[in-house]
Backbone as a ProteinNet text record, in pm:
[ID]
protein_1_A
[PRIMARY]
XXXXXXXXXXXXXXXXXXXXXXXXXXXXXXXXXXXXXXXXXXXXXXXXXXXXXXXXXXX
[TERTIARY]
-258.5	-325.1	-464.7	-491	-625.3	-721.1	-839.2	-948.5	-1061.9	-1100.3	-1201.1	-1321.2	-1437	-1561.2	-1644.2	-1684.8	-1766.1	-1901.5	-2005.4	-2140.8	-2219	-2281.3	-2359.9	-2497.3	-2595.2	-2727.6	-2722.6	-2762	-2754.6	-2620	-2584.6	-2459.8	-2370.7	-2243.5	-2143.2	-2086.8	-2039.7	-1974	-1832	-1772	-1633.5	-1541.5	-1566.1	-1484.6	-1499.8	-1621.2	-1643.3	-1569.6	-1579.7	-1510.3	-1360.3	-1305.9	-1162.2	-1116.8	-1194	-1157.8	-1167.5	-1269.4	-1282.4	-1164	-1129.4	-1016.1	-888	-867.3	-747.6	-739.4	-849.4	-848.1	-841.7	-915.3	-912.9	-774.7	-716.8	-583.3	-480.4	-489.8	-397.1	-415.3	-538.7	-566.1	-505.8	-519.8	-460.5	-308.5	-250.3	-105.8	-62.6	-131.3	-93.5	-120.7	-236.1	-277.8	-231.7	-249.5	-219.2	-84.3	-14.5	115.2	109.6	1.6	-14.7	26.3	103.5	145.6	27	32.8	-73.5	-95.8	12	3	-66.7	-84.9	-147.2	-291.9	-342.9	-478	-577.9	-674.6	-780.6	-910.6	-983.7	-1112	-1215.3	-1330.6	-1439.3	-1564.1	-1631.1	-1756.1	-1873.3	-1972.6	-2096.5	-2209.2	-2258.9	-2366	-2500	-2577.7	-2705	-2818.7	-2907	-3022.8	-3098.8	-3144.3	-3215.7	-3344.7	-3399.4	-3520	-3487.2	-3358.4	-3314	-3247.9	-3268.7	-3205.9	-3314.8	-3317.1	-3418.6	-3355.1	-3422.9	-3380.6	-3506.5	-3507.7	-3622.7	-3754.7	-3744.1	-3865.8	-3920.7	-3846.6	-3893.4	-3784	-3825.9	-3731.4	-3686.3	-3562.5	-3512.1	-3569.2	-3617.6	-3676	-3825.8
-6268.5	-6228.1	-6178	-6048.7	-5996.4	-6036.1	-6078.9	-6105.5	-6015.1	-5922.2	-5822.2	-5841.7	-5859	-5875.6	-5748.9	-5691.6	-5570.3	-5604.3	-5594.2	-5625.4	-5495.6	-5472.5	-5351.2	-5386.1	-5303.7	-5315.6	-5243.3	-5310.2	-5251	-5279.2	-5196	-5220.9	-5097.7	-5121.9	-5016.2	-5017.1	-4902.1	-4897.3	-4952	-4983.6	-5031.3	-4924.7	-4798.4	-4690.1	-4678.6	-4694.5	-4690.7	-4805.1	-4923.6	-5039.5	-5017.3	-4964	-4940.5	-4842.9	-4737.9	-4639.3	-4699.2	-4779.3	-4847.2	-4939.9	-5018.9	-5110.7	-5034.3	-4925.1	-4843.5	-4793.3	-4738.9	-4679.9	-4784.9	-4894.7	-5000	-5065.6	-5092.4	-5152.1	-5060.4	-4931.8	-4835.5	-4828.4	-4834.4	-4833.3	-4955	-5072.7	-5194.1	-5182.6	-5120.8	-5101.4	-5004.1	-4892	-4787.4	-4825.2	-4884.8	-4911.5	-5048.1	-5151.2	-5288.3	-5338.1	-5254.9	-5291	-5418.7	-5433.1	-5547.5	-5507.1	-5590.6	-5555	-5553.9	-5462.6	-5452	-5584.3	-5653.9	-5779	-5890.7	-5874.5	-5979.6	-5948.1	-5834.1	-5792.3	-5830.5	-5912.7	-5956.2	-5888	-5839.4	-5772.6	-5833.1	-5867.6	-5924.8	-5839.1	-5805.8	-5731.8	-5828.4	-5809.5	-5886.5	-5785.5	-5774	-5679.3	-5751.3	-5711.9	-5777.5	-5691.7	-5755.1	-5684.1	-5618.1	-5495.2	-5422.4	-5493.9	-5578.1	-5653.4	-5770.6	-5799.4	-5904.9	-5847.2	-5719.8	-5652	-5572.8	-5581.1	-5509.2	-5431.3	-5325.4	-5244.3	-5195.1	-5207.6	-5158.6	-5227.5	-5352.7	-5429.8	-5407.2	-5335.3	-5307	-5340.9	-5399.7	-5423.3	-5288.1	-5280.9	-5156.5	-5126.4	-5229.1	-5207.2	-5194.6
-1555	-1676.5	-1641.4	-1653.6	-1629.4	-1741.5	-1699.9	-1792.7	-1748.7	-1833.7	-1798.8	-1889.7	-1827.1	-1901.1	-1884.5	-1996.7	-1995.2	-2055.8	-1975.4	-2021.1	-2030.6	-2145.7	-2166.3	-2222.7	-2187.5	-2248.1	-2381.6	-2487.2	-2619.6	-2683.3	-2778.6	-2851.6	-2849.2	-2874.5	-2884.7	-3025.6	-3070.6	-3201	-3186.6	-3297.4	-3296.3	-3236.8	-3270.6	-3216.4	-3064.5	-3014.2	-2869.5	-2801.1	-2857.9	-2800.7	-2799.5	-2907.9	-2915.4	-2808.2	-2785.5	-2683.5	-2543.1	-2518.7	-2388.6	-2366.5	-2467.7	-2458.7	-2428	-2497.7	-2477.3	-2333.2	-2282.7	-2148.6	-2038.1	-2052.8	-1950.4	-1945.6	-2062.4	-2067.6	-2001.6	-2029.8	-1969.5	-1817.8	-1772.1	-1628.1	-1560.4	-1621.9	-1564.4	-1559.2	-1660.1	-1662.5	-1552.5	-1541.7	-1446.5	-1301.3	-1274.7	-1137.2	-1087.5	-1170.7	-1127.8	-1179	-1256.8	-1313.5	-1397.9	-1472.7	-1563	-1703.9	-1772.2	-1907.6	-2004	-2097.6	-2197.5	-2270	-2298.4	-2374.7	-2298	-2167.5	-2086.6	-2050.3	-2093.7	-2056.2	-2164.9	-2126.3	-2217.2	-2178.7	-2279.4	-2256.2	-2350.2	-2294.1	-2373.7	-2354.3	-2464	-2458.9	-2473.3	-2389.9	-2397.9	-2414.4	-2536.4	-2567.1	-2557.4	-2459.1	-2431	-2486.8	-2561.3	-2613.4	-2498.2	-2520.3	-2414.8	-2373.7	-2461.6	-2423.7	-2331	-2314.4	-2223.2	-2098.3	-2071.9	-1958.5	-1887.3	-1755.7	-1678.4	-1564.9	-1523.9	-1411	-1340.1	-1209.2	-1132.9	-1168	-1206.1	-1237.9	-1376.7	-1460.8	-1597.2	-1697.9	-1810.6	-1919.4	-1975.1	-2021.4	-2076.5	-2214.1	-2283.5	-2417.5	-2407.1
[MASK]
+++++++++++++++++++++++++++++++++++++++++++++++++++++++++++

């Protein structure tokens, strides 16, 4: 059973999440031969003020 965690800075729309879920699930099916029904995906949307890159906060 694949468990996929997707962490992003900021937020995604419901439509964006649905498209990501569709494509990631299909990739797991095509490449790893995992059934769609066994693939779990969790989104973790982190506020940009809690995310940093290159020594600077993104917000």
